N, C-alpha and C positions, 0 to 999 in steps of 0.2 A: 931737041932735048925733051924727054918725057916729063910730064907734069905730075905733081904729087897731089895727095889728098890731105887736107888739114882739118882739124876740129878745134873749135874754140868754145870754152865753157868752164864752169867751176870744176875744181880738181876732183871732187867726188863723182861728178857725172861723166867725166871723160877719161878717167884713168885707165880703164880697160881697153880703150881704142888703140892705144899704143901697141898692144900685142898683135894687132892685125895690120900694122905698118903705117897707120895714120900719124901725122906729125901733130903733137899736142901743143896747144897754146892755152895755158891756164889763165882764166880771168875770174877771180873770186869777187871782184868789185865791178858790178855792172856799169858804174859811172866811167870806167876806163875802157869800156867795150869798143867805142868808136875809134879810139886811138890805137888799140890793139889790132882791130880790123884793118886800119890804114897801114900799119906796119906789115901785116901778113900779106896784103895785096900789093905792096910796093914793088916787090921783085918779080911779079908775074910767074911765080913758081907753081901755083896751085890751080888745078882744073876744077876741083870741087872743094868747097869749104862748108863743112857742117858746123852748126852753131846750136847751142842749147837755146830753147825758146826764150828764156830770160835774157840772154845776151843778144839774141836776134832782135828782140824788141828794143833793147837799150841802145843798139847801134843803128837805128833806123836811118838817121841822117847820112851817115857814111855809107851804109848799105845801098841807099837809093842811087848812088853813082853807078852801081852795077846792075840795076834793074833791067836795062835794055840790052845787056851784053850776055852772050852765051857762056863765056868763060871769064871769071870763075862762076860756077853755079853755086849759089849760097842757099843752103838748105837747112831749115830748122828741125831740131830733134827735141823731144821731151827730155828734161833733165830729171834729177833725183827728186826735185820738188813737185813733180807731177806734170801732166799734160795740160797746156793752156788752150789747145785747139788751134793754134796758129798754123801749124802744118796742114791740118785738114782744111782750114779755110782757104789757104793759098792753093792747094790742089784743086779744090772745088772751083775757085775762081779761074784757074788755068783751063780746066775742063769746060767750064761755061763759055770762056772766050773761044775755045777751039770748036766746040760742038754747037753752041747756041743755047744750051740749057744744062743745068746741073744734073747729070745722069748718075753721078756717084752717090751723093749724099742728099738726096731730095728731102727737104725739111717740110 
């Protein structure tokens, strides 16, 4: 069975992603982010789960369960409230682990 792509975030940030076939999971209250992520991952239907950075941060405890797994890939995206830099920091960390130094965003 083919796996789908989901996106979790506040309604304003994710509403347009439905037009490209992503399954939308609206979470306007960051305190419920962990519970929603648990529901989304229970069925093993999604290969990729995008999350707004605010929801990504708020669901850190539940998200840690998937840190060492390839599927689902959980990827933060900036929301309408702006970019917090989480995605860039994660990418920099991954590159540094793979290459040995931060060749993308040298600070």
